[in-house]
C-alpha positions in Angstrom: -7.6 -15.9 17.0 -6.0 -15.5 13.7 -5.1 -11.3 12.2 -7.1 -11.8 8.2 -7.0 -8.3 7.0 -6.7 -5.2 7.5 -8.6 -2.6 6.2 -7.6 1.0 4.5 -10.2 3.7 3.8 -9.9 5.0 1.1 -11.1 8.4 -0.9 -10.2 7.6 -4.4 -11.7 3.4 -4.3 -11.3 2.8 -8.4 -7.3 5.1 -8.0 -6.2 2.8 -5.5 -7.4 -0.7 -5.9 -5.5 0.3 -9.6 -2.4 1.1 -7.4 -2.1 -1.7 -4.3 -3.4 -4.9 -7.5 -1.6 -3.5 -10.8 1.4 -1.5 -9.5 2.1 -3.7 -6.3 0.6 -6.8 -7.9 -1.9 -7.9 -5.5 -4.8 -10.1 -6.6 -8.1 -9.0 -6.0 -9.6 -11.5 -3.5 -13.4 -9.2 -3.9 -15.3 -6.6 -5.1 -18.6 -5.1 -3.6 -19.9 -1.7 -3.6 -17.4 0.6 -2.0 -15.6 -2.6 -0.6 -12.1 -4.2 -2.1 -10.0 -6.8 -1.0 -6.2 -7.4 -2.5 -3.9 -10.3 -1.0 -4.3 -13.8 -0.1 -7.1 -15.1 1.6 -4.7 -15.4 5.0 -3.6 -12.5 4.1 -5.9 -9.6 3.3 -5.6 -5.9 2.2 -9.5 -4.4 2.3 -10.4 -0.7 0.6 -13.0 1.1 2.1 -13.8 3.7 0.2 -15.3 6.2 3.0 -16.6 10.3 1.5 -14.3 12.6 0.8 -15.4 15.0 4.0 -14.6 12.4 6.6 -11.1 12.0 4.7 -9.2 15.0 6.5 -7.1 17.4 3.7 -5.6 15.4 0.3 -3.4 16.9 -1.4 -1.8 16.5 -4.6 0.8 14.7 -4.9 -0.3 12.9 -1.4 1.7 13.7 1.7 3.3 11.4 3.8 0.8 10.3 6.3 3.9 10.1 9.1 1.3 10.2 11.8 -0.7 7.2 11.1 -0.2 4.3 13.4 -0.4 1.6 10.1 1.9 0.8 7.5 1.6 -2.0 5.4 4.7 -4.2 4.5 5.1 -5.8 2.5 7.5 -9.3 1.4 9.5 -9.4 -1.7 11.8 -11.2 -3.4 14.1 -8.3 -4.4 12.8 -5.4 -3.1 15.8 -3.5 -5.1 14.7 -4.7 -8.3 11.2 -4.2 -6.8 12.2 -0.3 -5.3 14.0 0.5 -8.8 10.5 -0.7 -10.9 8.6 2.1 -8.8 10.6 4.0 -8.9 10.2 4.1 -12.3 6.3 4.1 -12.6 6.7 6.7 -11.1 5.6 6.0 -6.7 7.2 8.2 -4.6 9.7 5.3 -2.9 12.2 6.5 0.2 15.8 5.0 0.2 16.7 1.5 0.4 17.9 0.4 3.4 20.3 -3.4 4.2 21.2 -4.5 7.5 22.6 -8.0 7.3 20.1 -10.0 5.5 17.2 -7.9 6.1 16.6 -5.4 3.1 14.2 -3.2 3.7 12.2 0.6 1.9 8.7 2.7 2.2 6.7 4.3 -0.5 4.0 6.2 -0.7 0.4 5.4 -1.9 -2.0 7.9 -4.1 -3.6 9.2 -0.5 0.1 9.6 1.3 -0.1 5.4 3.2 3.3 4.8 3.6 4.0 1.4 3.0 6.8 -0.8 3.2 8.7 -3.6 1.0 10.8 -6.2 2.8 13.0 -8.7 2.2 10.8 -11.1 4.6 
């Protein structure tokens, strides 16, 4: 058995696609009405549109959803540089952490999902 993708249910599919594809640089693998796959064939993030009435209370700006069981993590070559770049683009980012060879930080996407940038 091999994990192929993680599905993230979203209210505003175009906005979330723009965030993950344009700001985070994830390649779009496929699209169909209400569904977008990003990433690489072996590890994809699928964005699945759902009606707003099922999405719960969304705030603007988004409030971090700390109670979710999923946190997408993205490996980057230079966590500090990526953190600085995203802050400059207005993405809510938390402080950078360094533990030996591991560097990481969390950010908040436009719908409040917490994601992580990591050196591994």
